[in-house]
All heavy atoms as TSV, in Angstrom:
chain	resi	resn	atom	element	x	y	z
A	1	MET	N	N	16.056	10.589	-5.023
A	1	MET	CA	C	14.691	10.525	-4.714
A	1	MET	C	C	14.594	10.255	-3.198
A	1	MET	O	O	15.324	9.549	-2.601
A	1	MET	CB	C	14.095	9.398	-5.527
A	1	MET	CG	C	12.623	9.109	-5.304
A	1	MET	SD	S	12.107	7.706	-6.327
A	1	MET	CE	C	10.440	8.065	-6.471
A	2	LEU	N	N	13.605	10.953	-2.635
A	2	LEU	CA	C	13.362	10.831	-1.176
A	2	LEU	C	C	13.085	9.262	-0.682
A	2	LEU	O	O	13.606	8.888	0.287
A	2	LEU	CB	C	12.150	11.692	-0.797
A	2	LEU	CG	C	11.930	11.702	0.688
A	2	LEU	CD1	C	12.991	12.159	1.610
A	2	LEU	CD2	C	10.582	12.441	0.998
A	3	TRP	N	N	12.385	8.577	-1.542
A	3	TRP	CA	C	12.048	7.296	-1.166
A	3	TRP	C	C	13.381	6.365	-1.035
A	3	TRP	O	O	13.481	5.573	-0.114
A	3	TRP	CB	C	11.127	6.697	-2.249
A	3	TRP	CG	C	9.759	7.028	-2.253
A	3	TRP	CD1	C	9.135	8.064	-1.481
A	3	TRP	CD2	C	8.704	6.549	-3.025
A	3	TRP	NE1	N	7.891	8.216	-1.847
A	3	TRP	CE2	C	7.544	7.268	-2.792
A	3	TRP	CE3	C	8.565	5.480	-3.988
A	3	TRP	CZ2	C	6.333	6.984	-3.311
A	3	TRP	CZ3	C	7.406	5.253	-4.571
A	3	TRP	CH2	C	6.236	5.947	-4.294
A	4	ASP	N	N	14.269	6.639	-1.935
A	4	ASP	CA	C	15.604	5.919	-1.898
A	4	ASP	C	C	16.271	6.299	-0.722
A	4	ASP	O	O	16.975	5.390	-0.064
A	4	ASP	CB	C	16.409	6.274	-3.178
A	4	ASP	CG	C	15.723	5.686	-4.419
A	4	ASP	OD1	O	15.079	4.598	-4.416
A	4	ASP	OD2	O	15.819	6.295	-5.508
A	5	LYS	N	N	16.338	7.572	-0.223
A	5	LYS	CA	C	17.030	7.960	0.868
A	5	LYS	C	C	16.459	7.351	2.170
A	5	LYS	O	O	17.124	6.858	3.093
A	5	LYS	CB	C	16.980	9.523	1.031
A	5	LYS	CG	C	17.939	10.187	-0.017
A	5	LYS	CD	C	19.327	9.818	0.362
A	5	LYS	CE	C	20.251	10.527	-0.641
A	5	LYS	NZ	N	21.584	10.140	-0.525
A	6	LEU	N	N	15.123	7.279	2.224
A	6	LEU	CA	C	14.402	6.705	3.365
A	6	LEU	C	C	14.714	5.155	3.459
A	6	LEU	O	O	14.940	4.608	4.536
A	6	LEU	CB	C	12.943	6.871	3.335
A	6	LEU	CG	C	12.374	8.258	3.644
A	6	LEU	CD1	C	10.916	8.440	3.334
A	6	LEU	CD2	C	12.626	8.602	5.144
A	7	LYS	N	N	14.680	4.553	2.274
A	7	LYS	CA	C	15.053	3.052	2.193
A	7	LYS	C	C	16.438	2.855	2.744
A	7	LYS	O	O	16.672	1.883	3.482
A	7	LYS	CB	C	14.774	2.567	0.851
A	7	LYS	CG	C	14.636	1.038	0.758
A	7	LYS	CD	C	13.956	0.654	-0.561
A	7	LYS	CE	C	13.792	-0.733	-0.484
A	7	LYS	NZ	N	12.350	-1.175	-0.555
A	8	GLU	N	N	17.387	3.606	2.381
A	8	GLU	CA	C	18.783	3.557	2.748
A	8	GLU	C	C	18.854	3.811	4.286
A	8	GLU	O	O	19.582	3.115	5.011
A	8	GLU	CB	C	19.617	4.642	1.981
A	8	GLU	CG	C	21.024	4.601	2.284
A	8	GLU	CD	C	21.771	5.772	1.587
A	8	GLU	OE1	O	21.375	5.947	0.370
A	8	GLU	OE2	O	22.570	6.422	2.206
A	9	PHE	N	N	18.163	4.848	4.763
A	9	PHE	CA	C	18.268	5.243	6.157
A	9	PHE	C	C	17.631	4.264	7.078
A	9	PHE	O	O	18.043	4.160	8.339
A	9	PHE	CB	C	17.562	6.601	6.284
A	9	PHE	CG	C	17.677	7.225	7.679
A	9	PHE	CD1	C	18.890	7.647	8.244
A	9	PHE	CD2	C	16.498	7.178	8.450
A	9	PHE	CE1	C	18.900	8.218	9.438
A	9	PHE	CE2	C	16.566	7.739	9.742
A	9	PHE	CZ	C	17.739	8.257	10.286
A	10	LYS	N	N	16.643	3.463	6.567
A	10	LYS	CA	C	15.856	2.555	7.667
A	10	LYS	C	C	16.718	1.375	8.085
A	10	LYS	O	O	16.311	0.747	8.998
A	10	LYS	CB	C	14.562	2.163	6.973
A	10	LYS	CG	C	14.698	1.072	5.953
A	10	LYS	CD	C	13.389	0.692	5.467
A	10	LYS	CE	C	13.448	-0.440	4.483
A	10	LYS	NZ	N	12.130	-0.984	4.143
A	11	GLU	N	N	17.851	1.045	7.438
A	11	GLU	CA	C	18.561	-0.071	7.773
A	11	GLU	C	C	18.935	-0.044	9.301
A	11	GLU	O	O	19.438	0.973	9.807
A	11	GLU	CB	C	19.850	-0.146	6.973
A	11	GLU	CG	C	20.464	-1.602	7.047
A	11	GLU	CD	C	21.481	-1.654	5.880
A	11	GLU	OE1	O	21.269	-1.210	4.754
A	11	GLU	OE2	O	22.547	-2.284	6.176
A	12	ASN	N	N	18.601	-1.086	9.979
A	12	ASN	CA	C	18.762	-1.155	11.532
A	12	ASN	C	C	17.994	-0.155	12.306
A	12	ASN	O	O	18.461	0.247	13.401
A	12	ASN	CB	C	20.302	-1.120	11.836
A	12	ASN	CG	C	21.116	-2.269	11.218
A	12	ASN	OD1	O	20.714	-3.334	11.184
A	12	ASN	ND2	N	22.222	-1.883	10.639
A	13	ARG	N	N	16.910	0.335	11.808
A	13	ARG	CA	C	16.088	1.264	12.471
A	13	ARG	C	C	14.584	0.859	12.304
A	13	ARG	O	O	14.258	0.155	11.418
A	13	ARG	CB	C	16.246	2.666	11.904
A	13	ARG	CG	C	17.626	3.330	12.164
A	13	ARG	CD	C	17.631	4.670	11.583
A	13	ARG	NE	N	18.856	5.316	11.893
A	13	ARG	CZ	C	20.018	5.239	11.294
A	13	ARG	NH1	N	20.092	4.369	10.213
A	13	ARG	NH2	N	21.124	5.908	11.613
A	14	ILE	N	N	13.780	1.441	13.124
A	14	ILE	CA	C	12.367	1.329	12.978
A	14	ILE	C	C	11.823	2.698	12.558
A	14	ILE	O	O	12.119	3.719	13.303
A	14	ILE	CB	C	11.643	0.847	14.269
A	14	ILE	CG1	C	12.128	-0.541	14.676
A	14	ILE	CG2	C	10.140	0.927	14.123
A	14	ILE	CD1	C	11.635	-0.996	15.993
A	15	ILE	N	N	11.176	2.849	11.494
A	15	ILE	CA	C	10.568	3.970	11.052
A	15	ILE	C	C	9.084	3.810	10.863
A	15	ILE	O	O	8.632	2.831	10.177
A	15	ILE	CB	C	11.181	4.518	9.617
A	15	ILE	CG1	C	12.658	4.820	9.784
A	15	ILE	CG2	C	10.371	5.716	9.139
A	15	ILE	CD1	C	13.351	5.131	8.487
A	16	ILE	N	N	8.249	4.612	11.404
A	16	ILE	CA	C	6.794	4.600	11.239
A	16	ILE	C	C	6.400	5.691	10.267
A	16	ILE	O	O	6.686	6.844	10.478
A	16	ILE	CB	C	6.040	4.757	12.544
A	16	ILE	CG1	C	6.462	3.576	13.544
A	16	ILE	CG2	C	4.557	4.844	12.330
A	16	ILE	CD1	C	5.931	3.697	14.962
A	17	LEU	N	N	5.856	5.326	9.137
A	17	LEU	CA	C	5.470	6.168	8.064
A	17	LEU	C	C	3.964	6.126	7.816
A	17	LEU	O	O	3.516	4.993	7.759
A	17	LEU	CB	C	6.249	5.924	6.834
A	17	LEU	CG	C	5.836	6.569	5.465
A	17	LEU	CD1	C	6.223	8.001	5.505
A	17	LEU	CD2	C	6.465	5.866	4.353
A	18	THR	N	N	3.207	7.170	7.760
A	18	THR	CA	C	1.927	7.187	7.429
A	18	THR	C	C	1.766	7.699	5.976
A	18	THR	O	O	2.391	8.636	5.585
A	18	THR	CB	C	0.983	7.937	8.373
A	18	THR	OG1	O	1.353	9.283	8.411
A	18	THR	CG2	C	1.107	7.406	9.764
A	19	THR	N	N	0.782	7.075	5.175
A	19	THR	CA	C	0.634	7.469	3.825
A	19	THR	C	C	-0.709	7.025	3.339
A	19	THR	O	O	-1.354	6.104	3.937
A	19	THR	CB	C	1.687	6.924	2.891
A	19	THR	OG1	O	1.451	7.495	1.549
A	19	THR	CG2	C	1.787	5.434	2.866
A	20	HIS	N	N	-1.277	7.709	2.386
A	20	HIS	CA	C	-2.549	7.220	1.769
A	20	HIS	C	C	-2.273	6.552	0.421
A	20	HIS	O	O	-3.112	6.036	-0.249
A	20	HIS	CB	C	-3.416	8.423	1.506
A	20	HIS	CG	C	-4.065	9.070	2.618
A	20	HIS	ND1	N	-5.296	8.602	3.167
A	20	HIS	CD2	C	-3.686	9.996	3.462
A	20	HIS	CE1	C	-5.595	9.266	4.267
A	20	HIS	NE2	N	-4.669	10.233	4.484
A	21	PHE	N	N	-0.914	6.410	0.109
A	21	PHE	CA	C	-0.466	5.911	-1.208
A	21	PHE	C	C	0.059	4.453	-1.046
A	21	PHE	O	O	1.150	4.348	-0.469
A	21	PHE	CB	C	0.520	6.868	-1.806
A	21	PHE	CG	C	-0.075	8.246	-2.060
A	21	PHE	CD1	C	0.327	9.191	-1.194
A	21	PHE	CD2	C	-1.003	8.391	-3.070
A	21	PHE	CE1	C	-0.197	10.539	-1.427
A	21	PHE	CE2	C	-1.507	9.739	-3.277
A	21	PHE	CZ	C	-1.117	10.745	-2.369
A	22	MET	N	N	-0.653	3.494	-1.598
A	22	MET	CA	C	-0.209	2.092	-1.548
A	22	MET	C	C	1.154	1.879	-2.179
A	22	MET	O	O	1.917	1.072	-1.758
A	22	MET	CB	C	-1.239	1.175	-1.906
A	22	MET	CG	C	-2.442	1.144	-1.014
A	22	MET	SD	S	-1.935	0.596	0.722
A	22	MET	CE	C	-1.283	-1.081	0.414
A	23	GLU	N	N	1.382	2.544	-3.245
A	23	GLU	CA	C	2.680	2.455	-3.962
A	23	GLU	C	C	3.785	2.803	-3.083
A	23	GLU	O	O	4.910	2.076	-3.002
A	23	GLU	CB	C	2.653	3.251	-5.216
A	23	GLU	CG	C	3.978	3.114	-6.083
A	23	GLU	CD	C	4.041	4.072	-7.133
A	23	GLU	OE1	O	3.115	4.955	-7.345
A	23	GLU	OE2	O	4.979	3.960	-7.928
A	24	GLU	N	N	3.706	3.844	-2.234
A	24	GLU	CA	C	4.655	4.357	-1.325
A	24	GLU	C	C	4.901	3.296	-0.295
A	24	GLU	O	O	5.981	2.934	0.136
A	24	GLU	CB	C	4.254	5.696	-0.869
A	24	GLU	CG	C	5.386	6.351	0.014
A	24	GLU	CD	C	4.926	7.724	0.471
A	24	GLU	OE1	O	3.728	7.992	0.829
A	24	GLU	OE2	O	5.811	8.617	0.392
A	25	ALA	N	N	3.788	2.821	0.325
A	25	ALA	CA	C	3.883	1.827	1.346
A	25	ALA	C	C	4.548	0.514	0.839
A	25	ALA	O	O	5.360	-0.076	1.558
A	25	ALA	CB	C	2.449	1.526	1.952
A	26	ASP	N	N	4.134	0.204	-0.345
A	26	ASP	CA	C	4.702	-1.035	-0.987
A	26	ASP	C	C	6.202	-0.992	-1.118
A	26	ASP	O	O	6.917	-1.945	-0.789
A	26	ASP	CB	C	3.970	-1.312	-2.324
A	26	ASP	CG	C	4.360	-2.593	-2.977
A	26	ASP	OD1	O	4.851	-3.556	-2.264
A	26	ASP	OD2	O	4.228	-2.746	-4.201
A	27	TYR	N	N	6.621	0.256	-1.524
A	27	TYR	CA	C	8.174	0.432	-1.867
A	27	TYR	C	C	8.955	0.520	-0.545
A	27	TYR	O	O	10.040	-0.070	-0.404
A	27	TYR	CB	C	8.276	1.660	-2.712
A	27	TYR	CG	C	9.769	1.881	-3.073
A	27	TYR	CD1	C	10.381	1.135	-4.008
A	27	TYR	CD2	C	10.524	2.839	-2.418
A	27	TYR	CE1	C	11.742	1.301	-4.371
A	27	TYR	CE2	C	11.820	3.110	-2.740
A	27	TYR	CZ	C	12.473	2.350	-3.776
A	27	TYR	OH	O	13.803	2.480	-4.095
A	28	LEU	N	N	8.346	1.320	0.469
A	28	LEU	CA	C	9.179	1.511	1.581
A	28	LEU	C	C	8.921	0.613	2.822
A	28	LEU	O	O	9.799	0.514	3.649
A	28	LEU	CB	C	8.840	2.967	2.137
A	28	LEU	CG	C	9.262	4.142	1.125
A	28	LEU	CD1	C	8.717	5.435	1.604
A	28	LEU	CD2	C	10.814	4.094	1.073
A	29	GLY	N	N	7.725	-0.006	2.856
A	29	GLY	CA	C	7.380	-0.742	4.119
A	29	GLY	C	C	7.865	-2.226	4.083
A	29	GLY	O	O	7.656	-2.953	3.052
A	30	ASP	N	N	8.358	-2.718	5.257
A	30	ASP	CA	C	8.629	-4.097	5.386
A	30	ASP	C	C	7.226	-4.781	5.869
A	30	ASP	O	O	7.051	-5.881	5.522
A	30	ASP	CB	C	9.665	-4.343	6.485
A	30	ASP	CG	C	11.052	-3.816	6.036
A	30	ASP	OD1	O	11.347	-3.997	4.812
A	30	ASP	OD2	O	11.680	-3.142	6.915
A	31	ARG	N	N	6.614	-4.023	6.652
A	31	ARG	CA	C	5.193	-4.443	7.123
A	31	ARG	C	C	4.273	-3.222	6.983
A	31	ARG	O	O	4.675	-2.154	7.228
A	31	ARG	CB	C	5.172	-4.838	8.560
A	31	ARG	CG	C	5.972	-6.187	8.775
A	31	ARG	CD	C	5.953	-6.582	10.290
A	31	ARG	NE	N	4.672	-6.256	10.933
A	31	ARG	CZ	C	3.962	-7.274	11.529
A	31	ARG	NH1	N	4.352	-8.451	11.420
A	31	ARG	NH2	N	2.880	-7.007	12.053
A	32	ILE	N	N	3.044	-3.525	6.549
A	32	ILE	CA	C	2.039	-2.588	6.218
A	32	ILE	C	C	0.833	-2.804	7.090
A	32	ILE	O	O	0.323	-3.897	7.037
A	32	ILE	CB	C	1.719	-2.461	4.719
A	32	ILE	CG1	C	2.994	-2.159	3.847
A	32	ILE	CG2	C	0.616	-1.443	4.407
A	32	ILE	CD1	C	2.867	-2.466	2.378
A	33	ALA	N	N	0.343	-1.738	7.736
A	33	ALA	CA	C	-0.953	-1.857	8.500
A	33	ALA	C	C	-1.904	-0.930	7.665
A	33	ALA	O	O	-1.610	0.196	7.338
A	33	ALA	CB	C	-0.722	-1.407	9.941
A	34	ILE	N	N	-3.093	-1.513	7.496
A	34	ILE	CA	C	-4.105	-0.744	6.911
A	34	ILE	C	C	-5.184	-0.496	7.930
A	34	ILE	O	O	-5.697	-1.328	8.737
A	34	ILE	CB	C	-4.845	-1.551	5.764
A	34	ILE	CG1	C	-3.715	-1.769	4.694
A	34	ILE	CG2	C	-6.048	-0.815	5.164
A	34	ILE	CD1	C	-4.233	-2.632	3.517
A	35	MET	N	N	-5.541	0.885	8.152
A	35	MET	CA	C	-6.402	1.360	9.072
A	35	MET	C	C	-7.808	1.737	8.550
A	35	MET	O	O	-7.859	2.231	7.295
A	35	MET	CB	C	-5.781	2.518	9.844
A	35	MET	CG	C	-4.609	2.183	10.649
A	35	MET	SD	S	-3.888	3.511	11.527
A	35	MET	CE	C	-5.174	3.681	12.817
A	36	GLY	N	N	-8.746	1.630	9.328
A	36	GLY	CA	C	-10.065	2.114	9.012
A	36	GLY	C	C	-10.897	2.429	10.213
A	36	GLY	O	O	-10.671	1.723	11.226
A	37	ASP	N	N	-11.524	3.577	10.262
A	37	ASP	CA	C	-12.303	3.949	11.492
A	37	ASP	C	C	-11.402	4.081	12.696
A	37	ASP	O	O	-11.837	3.735	13.777
A	37	ASP	CB	C	-13.565	2.995	11.762
A	37	ASP	CG	C	-14.483	2.971	10.644
A	37	ASP	OD1	O	-14.742	4.140	10.085
A	37	ASP	OD2	O	-15.079	2.002	10.294
A	38	GLY	N	N	-10.174	4.431	12.446
A	38	GLY	CA	C	-9.179	4.633	13.537
A	38	GLY	C	C	-8.597	3.346	14.182
A	38	GLY	O	O	-8.028	3.434	15.251
A	39	ARG	N	N	-8.897	2.284	13.543
A	39	ARG	CA	C	-8.369	0.989	14.038
A	39	ARG	C	C	-7.697	0.218	12.907
A	39	ARG	O	O	-7.871	0.334	11.759
A	39	ARG	CB	C	-9.538	0.092	14.421
A	39	ARG	CG	C	-10.313	0.644	15.690
A	39	ARG	CD	C	-11.338	-0.312	16.153
A	39	ARG	NE	N	-12.109	0.231	17.156
A	39	ARG	CZ	C	-11.848	0.108	18.517
A	39	ARG	NH1	N	-10.729	-0.376	18.870
A	39	ARG	NH2	N	-12.561	0.723	19.383
A	40	ILE	N	N	-6.582	-0.627	13.307
A	40	ILE	CA	C	-5.920	-1.421	12.407
A	40	ILE	C	C	-6.808	-2.540	11.883
A	40	ILE	O	O	-7.303	-3.275	12.728
A	40	ILE	CB	C	-4.556	-1.983	12.968
A	40	ILE	CG1	C	-3.648	-0.781	13.250
A	40	ILE	CG2	C	-3.962	-2.944	11.970
A	40	ILE	CD1	C	-2.289	-1.160	13.874
A	41	LYS	N	N	-7.003	-2.566	10.638
A	41	LYS	CA	C	-7.914	-3.641	10.093
A	41	LYS	C	C	-7.131	-4.918	9.721
A	41	LYS	O	O	-7.681	-5.996	9.756
A	41	LYS	CB	C	-8.632	-3.128	8.831
A	41	LYS	CG	C	-9.529	-1.907	9.105
A	41	LYS	CD	C	-10.679	-2.289	10.027
A	41	LYS	CE	C	-11.645	-1.133	10.141
A	41	LYS	NZ	N	-12.828	-1.420	11.049
A	42	THR	N	N	-6.018	-4.709	9.250
A	42	THR	CA	C	-5.103	-5.798	8.788
A	42	THR	C	C	-3.619	-5.364	8.744
A	42	THR	O	O	-3.392	-4.208	8.706
A	42	THR	CB	C	-5.484	-6.391	7.444
A	42	THR	OG1	O	-4.738	-7.640	7.233
A	42	THR	CG2	C	-5.242	-5.461	6.280
A	43	CYS	N	N	-2.696	-6.298	8.863
A	43	CYS	CA	C	-1.279	-5.889	8.815
A	43	CYS	C	C	-0.543	-7.217	8.268
A	43	CYS	O	O	-0.872	-8.277	8.442
A	43	CYS	CB	C	-0.921	-5.735	10.341
A	43	CYS	SG	S	0.869	-5.184	10.534
A	44	GLY	N	N	0.528	-6.814	7.610
A	44	GLY	CA	C	1.376	-7.840	7.010
A	44	GLY	C	C	2.383	-7.259	5.946
A	44	GLY	O	O	2.414	-6.129	5.725
A	45	THR	N	N	3.102	-8.203	5.439
A	45	THR	CA	C	3.935	-7.742	4.263
A	45	THR	C	C	3.173	-7.415	3.062
A	45	THR	O	O	1.980	-7.724	2.917
A	45	THR	CB	C	4.928	-8.952	3.998
A	45	THR	OG1	O	4.152	-9.987	3.372
A	45	THR	CG2	C	5.748	-9.522	5.018
A	46	SER	N	N	3.840	-6.694	2.198
A	46	SER	CA	C	3.211	-6.350	0.904
A	46	SER	C	C	2.647	-7.479	0.149
A	46	SER	O	O	1.558	-7.490	-0.314
A	46	SER	CB	C	4.249	-5.551	0.071
A	46	SER	OG	O	3.642	-5.234	-1.192
A	47	MET	N	N	3.511	-8.587	0.077
A	47	MET	CA	C	2.981	-9.795	-0.576
A	47	MET	C	C	1.852	-10.494	0.064
A	47	MET	O	O	0.930	-10.915	-0.649
A	47	MET	CB	C	4.213	-10.793	-0.706
A	47	MET	CG	C	3.947	-11.873	-1.747
A	47	MET	SD	S	3.474	-11.300	-3.336
A	47	MET	CE	C	4.976	-10.515	-3.894
A	48	PHE	N	N	1.830	-10.490	1.410
A	48	PHE	CA	C	0.728	-11.082	2.087
A	48	PHE	C	C	-0.581	-10.283	1.736
A	48	PHE	O	O	-1.646	-10.933	1.469
A	48	PHE	CB	C	1.000	-11.059	3.595
A	48	PHE	CG	C	-0.280	-11.250	4.442
A	48	PHE	CD1	C	-0.745	-12.597	4.616
A	48	PHE	CD2	C	-0.923	-10.270	5.033
A	48	PHE	CE1	C	-1.813	-12.853	5.385
A	48	PHE	CE2	C	-2.098	-10.509	5.790
A	48	PHE	CZ	C	-2.547	-11.758	5.927
A	49	LEU	N	N	-0.493	-8.928	1.781
A	49	LEU	CA	C	-1.702	-8.176	1.517
A	49	LEU	C	C	-2.142	-8.370	0.107
A	49	LEU	O	O	-3.408	-8.362	-0.107
A	49	LEU	CB	C	-1.311	-6.750	1.888
A	49	LEU	CG	C	-1.112	-6.405	3.396
A	49	LEU	CD1	C	-0.737	-4.870	3.540
A	49	LEU	CD2	C	-2.339	-6.773	4.228
A	50	LYS	N	N	-1.268	-8.359	-0.834
A	50	LYS	CA	C	-1.632	-8.522	-2.269
A	50	LYS	C	C	-2.244	-9.896	-2.496
A	50	LYS	O	O	-3.180	-10.036	-3.232
A	50	LYS	CB	C	-0.427	-8.348	-3.092
A	50	LYS	CG	C	0.093	-6.981	-3.292
A	50	LYS	CD	C	1.352	-6.881	-4.106
A	50	LYS	CE	C	1.860	-5.488	-4.181
A	50	LYS	NZ	N	3.088	-5.333	-4.922
A	51	ASN	N	N	-1.724	-10.887	-1.945
A	51	ASN	CA	C	-2.297	-12.203	-2.124
A	51	ASN	C	C	-3.652	-12.409	-1.456
A	51	ASN	O	O	-4.559	-13.074	-1.966
A	51	ASN	CB	C	-1.355	-13.370	-1.459
A	51	ASN	CG	C	-0.110	-13.532	-2.309
A	51	ASN	OD1	O	-0.117	-13.357	-3.428
A	51	ASN	ND2	N	0.980	-13.971	-1.679
A	52	ARG	N	N	-3.838	-11.653	-0.272
A	52	ARG	CA	C	-5.095	-11.746	0.423
A	52	ARG	C	C	-6.156	-10.904	-0.250
A	52	ARG	O	O	-7.382	-11.318	-0.301
A	52	ARG	CB	C	-4.973	-11.367	1.845
A	52	ARG	CG	C	-6.198	-11.583	2.661
A	52	ARG	CD	C	-5.924	-11.652	4.162
A	52	ARG	NE	N	-7.211	-11.876	4.853
A	52	ARG	CZ	C	-7.351	-11.542	6.068
A	52	ARG	NH1	N	-6.361	-11.128	6.837
A	52	ARG	NH2	N	-8.552	-11.681	6.692
A	53	PHE	N	N	-5.781	-9.679	-0.590
A	53	PHE	CA	C	-6.806	-8.695	-1.095
A	53	PHE	C	C	-6.658	-8.360	-2.556
A	53	PHE	O	O	-7.565	-7.501	-2.983
A	53	PHE	CB	C	-6.648	-7.393	-0.226
A	53	PHE	CG	C	-6.904	-7.705	1.260
A	53	PHE	CD1	C	-5.777	-7.704	2.144
A	53	PHE	CD2	C	-8.171	-7.904	1.714
A	53	PHE	CE1	C	-6.091	-7.935	3.511
A	53	PHE	CE2	C	-8.418	-8.112	3.131
A	53	PHE	CZ	C	-7.340	-8.182	4.003
A	54	GLY	N	N	-5.747	-8.824	-3.278
A	54	GLY	CA	C	-5.596	-8.418	-4.628
A	54	GLY	C	C	-4.646	-7.260	-4.831
A	54	GLY	O	O	-4.132	-6.778	-3.854
A	55	VAL	N	N	-4.384	-6.863	-6.070
A	55	VAL	CA	C	-3.313	-5.860	-6.312
A	55	VAL	C	C	-3.961	-4.597	-6.762
A	55	VAL	O	O	-3.257	-3.646	-7.016
A	55	VAL	CB	C	-2.341	-6.340	-7.319
A	55	VAL	CG1	C	-1.549	-7.541	-6.781
A	55	VAL	CG2	C	-3.006	-6.830	-8.634
A	56	GLY	N	N	-5.326	-4.503	-6.805
A	56	GLY	CA	C	-5.954	-3.157	-7.310
A	56	GLY	C	C	-7.294	-3.326	-7.565
A	56	GLY	O	O	-7.991	-4.383	-7.279
A	57	TYR	N	N	-7.856	-2.409	-8.238
A	57	TYR	CA	C	-9.306	-2.318	-8.665
A	57	TYR	C	C	-9.416	-2.541	-10.114
A	57	TYR	O	O	-8.519	-2.224	-10.893
A	57	TYR	CB	C	-9.864	-0.998	-8.319
A	57	TYR	CG	C	-9.932	-0.737	-6.882
A	57	TYR	CD1	C	-8.954	0.102	-6.240
A	57	TYR	CD2	C	-10.956	-1.228	-6.006
A	57	TYR	CE1	C	-9.079	0.308	-4.798
A	57	TYR	CE2	C	-11.044	-1.023	-4.655
A	57	TYR	CZ	C	-10.080	-0.201	-4.108
A	57	TYR	OH	O	-10.115	-0.008	-2.761
A	58	THR	N	N	-10.481	-3.044	-10.503
A	58	THR	CA	C	-10.919	-3.210	-12.005
A	58	THR	C	C	-12.023	-2.382	-12.224
A	58	THR	O	O	-13.026	-2.407	-11.475
A	58	THR	CB	C	-11.123	-4.618	-12.353
A	58	THR	OG1	O	-10.046	-5.413	-12.009
A	58	THR	CG2	C	-11.481	-4.818	-13.796
A	59	LEU	N	N	-11.970	-1.561	-13.321
A	59	LEU	CA	C	-13.186	-0.710	-13.608
A	59	LEU	C	C	-13.698	-1.255	-14.974
A	59	LEU	O	O	-13.011	-1.324	-15.886
A	59	LEU	CB	C	-12.700	0.722	-13.785
A	59	LEU	CG	C	-13.724	1.776	-14.367
A	59	LEU	CD1	C	-14.849	1.871	-13.326
A	59	LEU	CD2	C	-13.059	3.075	-14.657
A	60	ASP	N	N	-14.947	-1.665	-14.970
A	60	ASP	CA	C	-15.650	-2.118	-16.126
A	60	ASP	C	C	-16.692	-0.984	-16.491
A	60	ASP	O	O	-17.488	-0.599	-15.677
A	60	ASP	CB	C	-16.375	-3.422	-15.900
A	60	ASP	CG	C	-15.395	-4.546	-15.643
A	60	ASP	OD1	O	-14.377	-4.655	-16.295
A	60	ASP	OD2	O	-15.774	-5.359	-14.727
A	61	ILE	N	N	-16.618	-0.611	-17.831
A	61	ILE	CA	C	-17.510	0.360	-18.277
A	61	ILE	C	C	-18.350	-0.224	-19.462
A	61	ILE	O	O	-17.781	-0.767	-20.388
A	61	ILE	CB	C	-16.802	1.685	-18.814
A	61	ILE	CG1	C	-16.015	2.265	-17.609
A	61	ILE	CG2	C	-17.813	2.673	-19.383
A	61	ILE	CD1	C	-15.121	3.344	-18.102
A	62	PHE	N	N	-19.614	-0.079	-19.353
A	62	PHE	CA	C	-20.474	-0.644	-20.340
A	62	PHE	C	C	-21.339	0.412	-20.902
A	62	PHE	O	O	-21.777	1.380	-20.255
A	62	PHE	CB	C	-21.477	-1.683	-19.781
A	62	PHE	CG	C	-20.809	-2.862	-19.125
A	62	PHE	CD1	C	-20.504	-2.830	-17.811
A	62	PHE	CD2	C	-20.367	-3.964	-19.958
A	62	PHE	CE1	C	-19.824	-3.927	-17.186
A	62	PHE	CE2	C	-19.767	-4.980	-19.342
A	62	PHE	CZ	C	-19.434	-5.022	-18.078
A	63	THR	N	N	-21.604	0.411	-22.224
A	63	THR	CA	C	-22.474	1.487	-22.868
A	63	THR	C	C	-23.553	0.746	-23.595
A	63	THR	O	O	-23.510	-0.467	-23.911
A	63	THR	CB	C	-21.675	2.302	-23.872
A	63	THR	OG1	O	-21.249	1.520	-24.968
A	63	THR	CG2	C	-20.511	2.937	-23.194
A	64	ASP	N	N	-24.538	1.465	-23.955
A	64	ASP	CA	C	-25.736	0.869	-24.737
A	64	ASP	C	C	-25.487	1.016	-26.178
A	64	ASP	O	O	-26.337	0.716	-27.036
A	64	ASP	CB	C	-27.001	1.570	-24.332
A	64	ASP	CG	C	-27.024	3.037	-24.576
A	64	ASP	OD1	O	-26.060	3.570	-25.162
A	64	ASP	OD2	O	-28.062	3.650	-24.189
A	65	GLY	N	N	-24.241	1.525	-26.591
A	65	GLY	CA	C	-24.025	1.654	-28.035
A	65	GLY	C	C	-24.339	2.954	-28.741
A	65	GLY	O	O	-23.943	3.266	-29.771
A	66	ASN	N	N	-25.084	3.788	-27.916
A	66	ASN	CA	C	-25.485	5.132	-28.438
A	66	ASN	C	C	-24.401	6.112	-27.947
A	66	ASN	O	O	-23.845	6.041	-26.935
A	66	ASN	CB	C	-26.816	5.578	-27.885
A	66	ASN	CG	C	-27.911	4.654	-28.367
A	66	ASN	OD1	O	-27.842	4.148	-29.525
A	66	ASN	ND2	N	-28.863	4.392	-27.525
A	67	ASP	N	N	-24.061	7.105	-28.846
A	67	ASP	CA	C	-23.035	8.084	-28.507
A	67	ASP	C	C	-23.709	9.258	-27.575
A	67	ASP	O	O	-24.397	9.815	-27.507
A	67	ASP	CB	C	-22.506	8.733	-29.741
A	67	ASP	CG	C	-21.606	7.693	-30.483
A	67	ASP	OD1	O	-21.257	6.667	-29.797
A	67	ASP	OD2	O	-21.128	7.948	-31.573
């Protein structure tokens, strides 16, 4: 898998990777920066970001009971 090769290759190196996928950033990154409007909004380890912002979204769906 490409991710495993990148993880193996990054030892003793600095690699800058851009992605829209948090799962990829979580697996590959030692530090993750989140950008918005062309600026870095926050930066830290995966665990820091999860503790500060949560681990995902919750979708609640309500119906009125009619099909």
